C-alpha positions as CSV (number, residue, x, y, z in Angstrom):
1,M,173.3,70.3,-120.7
2,K,175.6,70.7,-117.9
3,E,173.1,72.7,-115.8
4,R,170.7,70.0,-116.2
5,V,173.1,67.4,-114.9
6,K,174.0,69.6,-112.1
7,T,170.3,70.1,-111.1
8,A,169.6,66.3,-111.2
9,A,172.7,65.7,-109.0
10,I,171.5,68.3,-106.4
11,I,168.0,66.9,-106.5
12,L,169.4,63.3,-106.0
13,L,171.5,64.3,-103.2
14,G,168.6,66.1,-101.3
15,L,166.5,63.2,-101.8
16,S,169.5,61.0,-100.3
17,A,169.6,63.3,-97.3
18,L,166.0,63.1,-96.8
19,W,166.0,59.4,-96.9
20,L,168.8,59.4,-94.5
21,L,166.9,61.3,-92.0
22,W,163.6,59.4,-92.4
23,R,165.8,55.8,-91.9
24,N,167.4,57.2,-88.8
25,W,164.3,58.4,-87.5
26,V,162.6,54.9,-88.0
27,V,165.5,53.1,-86.7
28,G,165.6,55.3,-83.6
29,S,161.8,54.9,-83.1
30,V,162.1,51.1,-83.9
31,F,164.9,50.1,-81.7
32,T,165.7,52.9,-79.4
33,G,162.6,54.6,-78.9
34,R,161.9,58.2,-80.0
35,D,163.0,59.4,-76.9
36,G,166.6,57.4,-77.0
37,I,165.8,55.1,-74.4
38,D,166.2,51.4,-75.2
39,P,162.9,49.5,-74.7
40,P,163.1,46.2,-73.0
41,I,164.7,43.1,-75.3
42,Q,162.0,40.4,-75.5
43,Y,163.9,37.1,-76.1
44,A,160.9,34.9,-77.2
45,P,161.6,32.3,-80.3
46,A,160.6,34.0,-83.7
47,R,157.3,32.7,-85.3
48,R,158.1,29.8,-87.6
49,D,156.0,27.1,-89.4
50,Y,156.1,24.0,-87.4
51,T,154.1,20.7,-87.2
52,P,152.0,20.6,-83.8
53,S,152.8,16.7,-83.2
54,A,152.9,17.7,-79.5
55,A,148.9,18.0,-79.6
56,V,148.3,14.7,-81.7
57,P,146.2,12.0,-79.6
58,F,147.8,8.5,-79.0
59,K,144.5,6.6,-79.0
60,C,141.4,6.4,-80.8
61,A,138.1,4.8,-80.7
62,V,135.4,4.9,-83.5
63,M,131.8,3.6,-83.1
64,L,129.9,3.2,-86.3
65,D,126.8,1.4,-86.6
66,G,127.4,-0.3,-83.4
67,T,130.7,-1.6,-84.1
68,R,133.9,0.0,-82.2
69,T,137.1,0.0,-84.0
70,G,140.2,1.6,-83.0
71,A,143.8,2.4,-82.9
72,Q,146.5,3.4,-80.3
73,Y,150.2,4.7,-80.8
74,G,151.2,6.0,-84.0
75,G,150.2,6.3,-87.6
76,E,146.8,4.9,-87.7
77,T,145.6,7.1,-84.7
78,E,147.1,10.1,-86.4
79,A,145.4,9.2,-89.8
80,V,142.0,9.2,-87.9
81,Y,142.7,12.4,-86.0
82,E,143.2,14.1,-89.6
83,V,140.1,12.7,-91.1
84,Y,138.0,14.2,-88.1
85,K,139.7,17.5,-87.6
86,P,137.9,19.7,-89.7
87,I,134.6,18.2,-88.0
88,L,136.4,18.6,-84.6
89,T,137.4,22.1,-85.4
90,E,134.0,23.2,-86.7
91,A,132.3,21.5,-83.4
92,F,134.8,23.7,-81.0
93,G,134.0,26.8,-82.7
94,S,130.3,26.4,-82.5
95,A,130.0,24.8,-79.2
96,R,127.4,26.1,-76.8
97,S,126.8,26.1,-72.8
98,P,129.0,22.9,-71.9
99,A,127.0,20.8,-69.1
100,V,128.5,18.7,-66.6
101,L,127.7,14.9,-67.6
102,G,127.2,12.2,-64.9
103,E,129.5,9.2,-65.1
104,A,126.8,6.8,-66.8
105,A,125.8,9.5,-69.5
106,F,129.3,9.9,-70.3
107,W,129.4,5.9,-70.9
108,E,126.2,6.3,-72.9
109,E,127.8,9.1,-74.9
110,L,130.9,6.9,-75.8
111,S,128.3,4.2,-76.7
112,L,126.7,6.3,-79.5
113,D,128.1,6.5,-83.3
114,G,131.1,8.7,-82.9
115,V,134.7,9.2,-82.3
116,F,136.9,9.6,-79.1
117,F,140.4,10.7,-78.8
118,E,142.7,10.5,-75.9
119,F,145.6,12.3,-75.4
120,S,149.0,11.8,-73.4
121,A,148.1,14.4,-70.8
122,P,145.3,16.6,-69.8
123,F,145.6,19.7,-72.3
124,P,143.6,22.8,-71.6
125,L,140.7,23.2,-73.9
126,S,142.2,26.6,-75.2
127,L,145.5,24.8,-76.2
128,L,143.6,22.3,-78.4
129,A,141.4,24.9,-80.0
130,A,144.4,27.1,-80.6
131,W,146.3,24.1,-82.4
132,L,142.9,23.4,-84.2
133,S,142.7,27.1,-85.2
134,A,139.4,27.1,-83.6
135,D,137.4,29.1,-80.9
136,N,137.6,27.8,-77.5
137,P,134.5,26.0,-76.2
138,G,134.9,26.6,-72.6
139,G,137.5,26.7,-69.7
140,G,139.1,23.6,-68.2
141,D,141.3,21.0,-69.8
142,A,140.8,17.6,-71.2
143,V,142.6,14.3,-71.1
144,G,140.0,13.0,-74.2
145,V,137.8,14.6,-76.4
146,G,135.1,13.0,-78.6
147,L,132.3,13.9,-81.0
148,S,128.9,11.9,-81.3
149,F,126.9,11.9,-84.4
150,A,122.9,11.7,-84.0
151,E,120.4,12.3,-86.7
152,G,123.0,14.4,-88.6
153,G,123.5,16.5,-85.7
154,V,127.2,16.6,-83.6
155,R,127.7,16.8,-80.1
156,L,131.1,17.8,-78.4
157,F,132.0,15.8,-75.2
158,W,135.1,15.6,-73.2
159,I,136.7,14.0,-70.0
160,D,139.2,16.3,-68.0
161,G,142.1,15.4,-65.6
162,S,140.0,14.8,-62.8
163,G,137.7,12.5,-64.3
164,A,134.8,15.2,-64.6
165,C,133.0,14.8,-67.9
166,Y,131.1,17.4,-70.0
167,R,129.0,17.7,-73.4
168,A,128.1,20.7,-75.7
169,E,125.5,20.8,-78.2
170,T,127.0,22.4,-81.6
171,A,125.2,24.6,-84.2
172,M,126.2,22.1,-86.9
173,S,125.5,19.0,-88.7
174,A,127.9,16.2,-90.4
175,E,128.0,12.7,-91.4
176,Q,130.3,10.6,-89.7
177,P,133.3,9.5,-92.2
178,E,134.0,5.8,-92.8
179,L,137.2,4.3,-91.8
180,P,137.9,0.8,-92.9
181,G,140.7,-1.3,-91.8
182,L,140.9,-0.4,-88.3
183,P,141.0,-3.3,-85.8
184,P,138.0,-3.9,-83.5
185,C,138.1,-3.1,-79.9
186,L,136.2,-2.2,-76.8
187,F,136.4,-0.1,-73.8
188,A,137.0,-1.7,-70.3
189,F,133.6,-0.7,-69.3
190,E,131.9,-2.6,-72.0
191,S,133.6,-5.9,-71.7
192,E,133.5,-8.5,-68.7
193,S,137.2,-8.9,-69.0
194,G,137.9,-5.3,-68.2
195,E,136.0,-5.6,-64.8
196,G,138.3,-3.7,-62.2
197,L,140.1,-1.9,-65.0
198,N,140.1,1.9,-65.5
199,P,136.8,2.2,-67.7
200,L,138.7,3.9,-70.4
201,Q,141.2,1.3,-70.7
202,L,141.1,0.4,-74.5
203,L,141.3,-3.7,-75.2
204,I,142.9,-3.8,-78.4
205,E,145.9,-6.3,-79.3
206,E,148.9,-5.2,-80.4
207,P,149.4,-7.7,-83.3
208,L,152.7,-5.9,-84.9
209,P,156.0,-6.2,-83.4
210,R,157.6,-2.5,-82.3
211,P,160.9,-1.8,-83.7
212,V,163.7,-2.1,-81.0
213,L,165.4,1.5,-81.0
214,T,169.2,2.2,-80.9
215,V,170.5,5.1,-78.9
216,S,172.8,6.5,-81.5
217,P,175.8,9.2,-80.9
218,L,174.6,12.7,-80.7
219,P,176.2,15.5,-83.1
220,G,178.9,17.4,-81.9
221,Y,177.6,20.8,-80.2
222,D,179.1,22.5,-83.0
223,D,176.8,20.7,-85.7
224,P,174.8,23.1,-87.7
225,A,171.8,21.2,-86.7
226,Y,171.8,23.3,-83.5
227,I,171.7,26.6,-85.0
228,P,168.1,27.1,-85.5
229,F,167.4,26.5,-82.0
230,L,170.1,28.2,-80.8
231,E,169.2,31.4,-83.1
232,A,165.3,31.0,-82.1
233,L,166.6,32.1,-78.3
234,E,168.8,34.9,-79.8
235,F,172.1,33.1,-79.6
236,F,174.2,33.3,-82.7
237,P,177.1,30.7,-83.1
238,Q,179.3,33.0,-85.0
239,E,178.6,36.3,-83.2
240,T,177.5,35.1,-79.5
241,P,180.9,34.9,-77.2
242,F,181.1,31.6,-75.4
243,Y,183.6,29.7,-73.1
244,M,184.4,26.1,-72.4
245,R,183.7,24.7,-68.7
246,E,185.4,21.2,-69.2
247,E,183.5,19.6,-72.1
248,T,180.6,21.8,-72.1
249,K,180.0,24.7,-74.4
250,V,178.5,27.8,-72.7
251,Y,177.0,30.7,-75.1
252,V,176.9,33.9,-72.9
253,D,174.9,36.8,-73.4
254,V,176.6,39.2,-71.0
255,D,174.4,42.5,-71.2
256,N,171.4,40.6,-70.4
257,G,172.5,37.7,-68.2
258,R,171.3,34.9,-70.5
259,S,173.2,31.9,-71.3
260,C,172.7,28.5,-72.9
261,E,175.0,25.3,-72.2
262,L,175.4,22.4,-74.8
263,S,177.0,19.5,-73.4
264,P,178.4,16.3,-75.3
265,G,176.0,14.2,-73.5
266,G,173.0,15.8,-74.8
267,L,172.2,18.2,-72.0
268,I,171.1,21.4,-72.7
269,V,170.4,24.0,-70.2
270,F,169.2,27.8,-71.1
271,T,168.9,30.4,-68.5
272,G,167.0,33.8,-69.4
273,S,166.9,37.0,-67.9
274,D,164.0,39.0,-66.2
275,N,163.8,41.6,-68.9
276,G,161.6,41.4,-71.8
277,A,158.4,39.9,-70.0
278,S,154.8,41.2,-71.8
279,A,152.0,40.8,-70.0
280,D,150.7,37.6,-68.6
281,Q,149.6,35.0,-71.5
282,S,147.2,32.3,-71.5
283,I,149.0,28.7,-70.9
284,A,147.7,27.9,-74.4
285,A,150.0,30.8,-75.9
286,D,152.8,29.6,-73.4
287,A,152.7,26.3,-74.8
288,L,152.9,27.7,-78.3
289,V,155.8,29.5,-77.6
290,A,157.8,26.6,-75.9
291,W,156.9,24.3,-78.7
292,E,158.2,26.6,-81.4
293,A,161.8,26.5,-79.7
294,I,161.7,22.8,-78.6
295,S,160.6,21.4,-81.8
296,L,163.6,23.1,-83.9
297,L,165.8,20.2,-82.1
298,E,163.9,17.2,-83.3
299,P,166.2,16.7,-86.4
300,I,168.7,15.9,-83.9
301,T,166.5,13.4,-81.9
302,G,166.0,10.9,-85.0
303,L,162.9,8.9,-84.6
304,A,162.1,10.7,-81.6
305,R,159.4,13.4,-80.9
306,F,158.4,15.5,-78.4
307,S,155.1,15.7,-76.7
308,I,153.4,17.6,-73.9
309,S,153.3,15.4,-71.0
310,R,152.3,17.7,-68.0
311,M,151.7,21.6,-67.9
312,S,150.7,24.0,-65.1
313,Q,150.4,27.7,-64.7
314,T,151.0,29.4,-61.1
315,D,151.2,33.3,-60.7
316,G,151.9,34.0,-64.5
317,T,154.6,31.1,-64.7
318,T,153.9,28.3,-67.1
319,V,155.5,25.1,-66.7
320,I,155.5,22.6,-69.2
321,E,157.2,19.3,-69.5
322,Y,157.7,17.2,-72.8
323,M,158.6,13.6,-73.3
324,L,160.1,12.0,-75.9
325,T,158.1,9.6,-78.0
326,A,158.7,7.2,-80.8
327,G,156.2,6.1,-83.1
328,G,153.5,7.4,-80.6
329,V,155.0,5.3,-78.1
330,P,156.2,7.5,-74.8
331,L,159.9,6.8,-73.9
332,L,160.5,6.4,-69.9
333,L,163.4,9.1,-70.4
334,E,163.8,12.2,-68.2
335,P,161.3,14.8,-69.6
336,A,162.4,18.4,-71.0
337,V,161.1,21.1,-68.7
338,V,160.5,24.7,-70.1
339,E,159.4,27.5,-67.9
340,I,157.8,30.6,-69.3
341,E,156.7,34.2,-68.1
342,G,154.6,36.5,-69.9
343,G,155.5,34.9,-73.4
344,V,159.1,34.6,-72.6
345,I,161.2,31.5,-71.8
346,R,162.9,31.9,-68.8
347,K,164.5,28.4,-68.1
348,M,164.9,25.3,-70.1
349,T,166.6,22.0,-69.4
350,L,166.6,19.0,-71.5
351,R,168.5,16.0,-72.5
352,L,168.7,14.9,-76.2
353,F,168.6,11.5,-77.4
354,H,169.4,10.4,-81.2
355,L,167.1,7.2,-81.6
356,S,167.2,4.8,-84.7
357,A,165.5,1.6,-85.4
358,G,167.3,-1.7,-85.0
359,E,167.0,-4.4,-87.1
360,D,164.8,-6.3,-84.7
361,G,161.2,-6.0,-83.5
362,F,159.9,-6.9,-80.1
363,I,156.3,-8.2,-79.6
364,P,154.9,-7.1,-76.1
365,L,153.1,-9.6,-73.8
366,P,149.6,-10.4,-75.4
367,L,147.2,-7.9,-73.6
368,Q,144.9,-10.2,-72.0
369,Q,147.8,-12.0,-70.1
370,A,149.4,-8.5,-69.0
371,L,146.0,-7.2,-67.8
372,E,146.1,-10.0,-65.3
373,L,148.9,-7.9,-63.6
374,V,147.0,-4.7,-63.6
375,P,146.1,-3.2,-60.0
376,E,142.5,-2.2,-59.4
377,N,141.2,0.9,-61.5
378,H,144.4,1.2,-63.5
379,R,145.2,0.5,-66.9
380,L,148.0,-0.8,-69.1
381,E,150.2,1.7,-71.4
382,L,153.1,1.0,-73.9
383,R,156.4,2.6,-72.8
384,Y,159.7,2.1,-74.3
385,S,162.2,1.4,-71.7
386,L,166.3,1.8,-72.0
387,H,168.0,-1.4,-71.5
388,D,171.8,-1.8,-70.3
389,N,172.8,-2.9,-74.0
390,G,172.0,0.8,-75.1
391,M,168.6,-0.7,-76.8
392,M,165.3,0.5,-76.1
393,R,162.2,-1.7,-76.5
394,A,158.4,-1.3,-76.1
395,D,156.5,-3.3,-73.4
396,W,153.3,-2.8,-71.2
397,A,153.5,-0.5,-68.2
398,V,150.9,0.4,-65.5
399,G,149.1,3.6,-65.9
400,S,146.3,5.4,-63.9
C-alpha cells in the first residue's frame, strides 16, 4: 500500500513539473516572446459591450403613400431608426455599383415612398456599415442615408458632406413598415415657405418644450465611476503611480511615457506613447476604438451623451471630435478630441459636464418665425447653449 502511495506521489510530482515547464514556456511565449525579447506593448481599449449611440441619426423623414411624416432630435427618431435598421443592414450588404445622382434625381428619390435619415456629421460609409454589422456599399462618406421602395424592390441612396448624391440598386425586396403617430413635415425643396433655405431643411414644428438642463457638480477624480475608463487605457488606480499638480491628479506610466490627467473641473488629458502601433486601420475601425474608450465616461455625464461631430484621417492618423448631446440635441460646448494611430489612442482631450433635467421646460421660437432670420441656403438646427446661471436651454441656431 505504501509503495502505491509513493508511486502515485512521484507521478503527481512529475506531472506538476511538466505543467510548470509548459506554463513557463507559454507565459514566456505570449508575454516576452520565445526569444526573451519583450514585444511592443499595445495600449488600446479592451473590447467591451457598448451601445453605438454615436451613430444614431438625429433627423428622419418618412414618405408613405404620398404623405411625409418625420421626427428630429431624440426618442422618436431613434425608434424609427430601429424599425428600419434590419432593412438598412440588408441594403448595405446587397448594394451594387453605386451611381452618381444629379440634384433633380436626388430630390425625386426623396419623393418616393421610403425613409431618409440625417446624421450630425458626414460619417464614412464604412463606419455606418460597421455599426450596422453590414458590408460596406462603397467608399466615401454620408451625411444622410435613405431607402426607397418601389414595387417591392429597395434602393439605397445617400448624400455626402460635399453635397454629391449617390444611389445603388440592391438585390433585395421588402415592404415599407408603417409608422403611425409621426407628425407631418416637408423638406424645404417641397414647400414655398422653404424657398432660399437649404433644400434639406426639415420643416417640422417643435410642439413640446425641451427640458432646461442643470449643470451639476462632477464626482471627484477618485470616484469609482472613472475606473472603467482608466482601466481601458491601462491605468489602474490601485497600482499606477500618480502625483498631484495643484488640484489635478496625474497618473503616470513611467516605463512607456504615458500619462492621464484628471482635473476637478472635468478636464481629462491623456497622452500616449509612440509604441504599440499596428498597421494602419480604416477610419471606421479607429472610430470604434475611440468610442469604446470615451463611452465609458457617459455614466458621469448624466443626461449628456457623446456623438461624433467631425472626423478625418491624414497619413495614418485619425482625429475624431465628439460633441455632447442631450435628448438628441447637440450642446454648444467644446468638443472632445481623440487622436488615434494604427488602432492605438495617442492623445485625448475632453471636458466632462454632468447634466440633469431642471424643473422647467423651454419652448423655442416657432419654426416659421425663426426661419425668417436664416441666411440664404442655410438652415436651422436646435442647440443647447450654456447661460450665466449655469442652466442650458435649447433654441434655434443657424447651420449650413
